[in-house]
C-alpha positions in Angstrom: 18.5 -17.7 -24.3 18.8 -16.4 -27.8 22.3 -15.1 -28.1 21.5 -12.1 -30.4 18.7 -11.0 -28.1 21.0 -11.4 -25.0 23.6 -9.1 -26.6 21.0 -6.6 -27.7 19.5 -6.6 -24.2 22.9 -6.2 -22.5 23.9 -3.4 -24.7 20.6 -1.6 -24.1 21.1 -1.9 -20.3 24.6 -0.4 -20.7 23.6 2.3 -23.2 22.2 4.9 -20.8 19.1 5.2 -22.9 16.8 3.7 -20.2 16.4 5.1 -16.7 16.2 2.4 -14.1 13.0 2.1 -12.1 11.6 -0.4 -9.7 8.6 -2.6 -9.2 7.2 -2.5 -12.7 8.2 -3.3 -16.3 7.5 0.3 -17.4 6.0 3.4 -15.8 4.6 6.5 -17.4 7.5 8.4 -15.9 9.7 6.5 -18.4 11.5 4.4 -15.8 12.1 0.7 -16.5 12.9 -2.5 -14.8 15.6 -4.5 -16.5 12.8 -6.8 -17.8 10.9 -3.8 -19.1 13.9 -2.9 -21.2 13.7 -6.4 -22.8 10.0 -5.8 -23.4 10.7 -2.6 -25.2 13.3 -4.3 -27.4 10.8 -6.9 -28.3 8.4 -4.2 -29.4 11.1 -2.5 -31.4 11.7 -5.8 -33.2 8.1 -5.7 -34.3 6.3 -7.6 -31.6 2.8 -6.1 -30.9 2.2 -6.6 -27.1 -0.8 -4.5 -26.7 0.8 -2.0 -24.3 -1.8 -0.2 -22.3 -2.1 1.8 -19.2 -3.1 -0.1 -16.1 -6.4 1.3 -14.8 -6.7 -0.8 -11.6 -6.9 1.2 -8.4 -3.4 1.9 -7.0 -1.6 1.1 -10.2 -1.9 4.3 -12.1 1.2 5.1 -14.1 2.0 1.5 -14.9 1.8 -0.1 -18.3 0.5 -3.7 -19.0 1.9 -5.9 -21.7 0.9 -9.0 -23.6 -2.2 -11.2 -23.5 -1.9 -11.7 -19.8 -1.5 -8.0 -19.1 1.8 -8.3 -17.3 3.1 -5.3 -15.2 6.0 -6.9 -13.4 7.2 -10.0 -15.2 7.9 -10.8 -18.8 4.9 -11.6 -21.0 4.9 -15.0 -22.6 5.3 -13.5 -26.0 8.6 -11.9 -25.0 9.7 -15.2 -23.3 9.2 -17.0 -26.6 11.0 -14.2 -28.6 14.0 -14.2 -26.3 14.0 -18.0 -25.9 13.9 -17.7 -22.1 12.5 -20.3 -19.8 11.3 -18.1 -17.0 9.3 -14.9 -16.8 11.8 -13.7 -14.1 15.2 -15.3 -14.9 17.5 -16.0 -12.0 21.3 -15.4 -11.9 23.9 -15.9 -9.2 25.0 -12.6 -7.6 27.4 -12.5 -4.7 27.1 -16.3 -4.3 23.3 -16.3 -4.1 20.7 -17.2 -6.8 18.4 -14.2 -7.2 15.8 -13.2 -9.8 16.6 -10.3 -12.0 13.6 -8.4 -10.7 14.8 -8.8 -7.1 18.2 -7.5 -8.0 16.8 -4.7 -10.0 14.4 -3.7 -7.3 17.2 -3.8 -4.7 19.1 -1.2 -6.8 21.7 -3.3 -8.6 22.7 -1.1 -11.5 21.8 -1.9 -15.1 25.5 -2.2 -16.0 26.0 -4.9 -13.4 22.8 -6.7 -14.5 24.1 -6.6 -18.1 27.2 -8.4 -17.1 25.2 -11.0 -15.2 22.9 -11.5 -18.2 25.8 -11.9 -20.6 27.6 -14.4 -18.4 24.7 -16.5 -17.0 21.8 -16.5 -19.4 
């Protein structure tokens, strides 16, 4: 992973700027998955991801990103920018390899996720 992006992401997760949400990169209620925070940082860095509201039935309130219209995993454009190999990177937490989205959706706090990202990605 790009070391500058890793530090930027970790600091953003620790900052308190982003309210943690579950099951989506970003919702209209301004809640974010940890991967959604990275997506916002990519946009702030000048990447145009074509953010748009998801209009599919049952998905109201979600935003879609990138050419593939991702709602739950990192768009390919963000993967390239951050130099990540997986749209849902895995880390070891309490002795088990888990994806960041799984940990986020289980309620592992952003500050803990920031530590895992710094140490393992």
